[in-house]
C-alpha positions in Angstrom: -52.6 62.4 -76.4 -51.5 64.4 -73.4 -47.8 64.3 -72.5 -48.5 62.5 -69.2 -50.2 59.6 -71.0 -47.3 59.5 -73.5 -44.8 59.4 -70.6 -46.8 56.6 -69.1 -46.8 54.7 -72.4 -43.0 55.1 -72.9 -42.3 54.2 -69.3 -44.4 51.0 -69.7 -42.5 50.2 -72.9 -39.2 50.7 -71.1 -40.3 48.5 -68.2 -41.6 45.8 -70.6 -38.3 45.7 -72.4 -36.4 45.4 -69.2 -38.6 42.6 -68.0 -38.2 40.8 -71.3 -34.4 40.9 -70.9 -34.5 39.5 -67.4 -37.3 36.9 -68.0 -36.6 35.7 -71.5 -33.3 36.8 -72.9 -31.0 36.4 -69.9 -32.2 32.9 -69.0 -31.9 31.8 -72.7 -28.4 33.1 -73.0 -27.3 31.4 -69.8 -28.3 28.1 -71.4 -25.6 28.6 -74.0 -21.9 27.5 -73.7 -19.5 30.1 -72.4 -18.3 31.3 -75.9 -21.8 31.5 -77.4 -23.0 33.2 -74.2 -20.5 36.1 -74.7 -21.1 36.2 -78.5 -24.8 36.7 -77.8 -24.4 39.1 -74.9 -22.1 41.6 -76.7 -24.4 42.6 -79.6 -27.6 42.2 -77.6 -26.2 44.6 -75.0 -25.3 47.2 -77.6 -28.7 47.1 -79.2 -30.7 46.9 -76.0 -28.7 49.8 -74.4 -29.4 52.0 -77.4 -33.1 51.1 -77.3 -33.7 51.5 -73.6 -31.6 54.6 -73.3 -33.6 56.3 -76.0 -36.9 55.3 -74.5 -35.8 56.6 -71.1 -34.9 60.0 -72.5 -38.2 60.4 -74.3 -40.2 59.3 -71.3 -38.3 61.6 -69.0 -38.8 64.5 -71.3 -42.5 63.8 -71.6 -42.8 63.4 -67.8 -41.0 66.7 -67.2 -43.2 68.4 -69.8 -46.4 67.0 -68.1 -45.1 68.1 -64.7 -44.4 71.6 -66.1 -47.9 71.8 -67.7 -49.8 70.4 -64.7 -47.6 71.0 -61.6 -48.4 67.5 -60.5 -45.5 66.1 -58.6 -46.2 62.5 -59.7 -45.0 63.4 -63.2 -41.7 64.7 -61.7 -41.3 61.5 -59.7 -41.9 59.4 -62.8 -39.5 61.5 -64.9 -36.8 61.1 -62.3 -37.4 57.4 -61.8 -37.3 56.7 -65.6 -34.0 58.5 -66.1 -32.3 56.9 -63.0 -31.3 53.8 -65.0 -28.8 56.1 -66.8 -26.7 56.9 -63.7 -27.2 53.3 -62.4 -25.8 51.9 -65.6 -23.0 54.4 -65.9 -21.9 54.3 -62.2 -22.7 50.7 -61.2 -23.1 48.5 -64.2 -20.5 50.0 -66.5 -17.4 48.4 -65.0 -19.0 45.0 -65.7 -20.2 46.0 -69.1 -16.7 47.2 -70.1 -15.1 44.0 -69.0 -17.6 42.0 -71.0 -17.3 44.2 -74.1 -13.5 44.0 -74.0 -13.5 40.1 -74.1 -12.5 38.4 -77.3 -15.4 36.1 -78.3 -12.9 33.8 -80.1 -10.8 33.2 -76.9 -11.7 31.3 -73.8 -13.3 33.6 -71.3 -14.1 31.6 -68.1 -15.0 34.8 -66.3 -17.7 35.7 -68.8 -20.4 33.6 -67.3 -20.0 34.9 -63.7 -19.9 38.5 -65.1 -23.0 38.0 -67.2 -24.8 36.5 -64.2 -23.8 39.6 -62.1 -24.9 41.8 -65.0 -28.3 40.1 -64.9 -28.8 40.8 -61.2 -27.8 44.4 -61.7 -30.3 44.7 -64.6 -33.1 44.0 -62.1 -32.7 47.5 -60.8 -33.6 48.8 -64.2 -36.9 46.9 -64.0 -37.6 48.3 -60.5 -37.0 51.9 -61.7 -39.0 51.5 -64.8 -41.9 50.0 -62.8 -41.7 52.9 -60.3 -41.9 55.4 -63.1 -44.8 53.6 -64.8 -46.7 53.5 -61.5 -46.0 57.2 -60.8 -47.2 58.2 -64.3 -50.2 55.9 -64.1 -51.2 57.1 -60.6 -50.8 60.8 -61.6 -52.7 60.3 -64.9 -55.6 58.8 -62.9 -55.9 61.7 -60.4 -55.3 64.4 -63.0 
């Protein structure tokens, strides 16, 4: 399978995972009481971050390789879009992530719910960037 189609596949997987978090996991966790909410968010975030970060790196590398091989700018656009969740997470989301990670799940944390709600809103940007990458890879694969 050509690198461009693999980049498309991995970008679509990234986007699907991000959509799942926002459409299924986040609403479900918000239905929990405050302590259970934080107990669920902490390990889910660690696992999800590792998964999505790995997929983004692979998709970016494949997109860059496809761009190098074909000189089609759409692959470069997709590669940049799929890696942008990294700086978004590190620069924008990380302060909220760190606050939530530092909370003791065995102590009352009244600020956990508003922070997790804010986290969920910020997570929507990851969907948008993944969708942009997926569309760029799809469009470029169709014209190539």
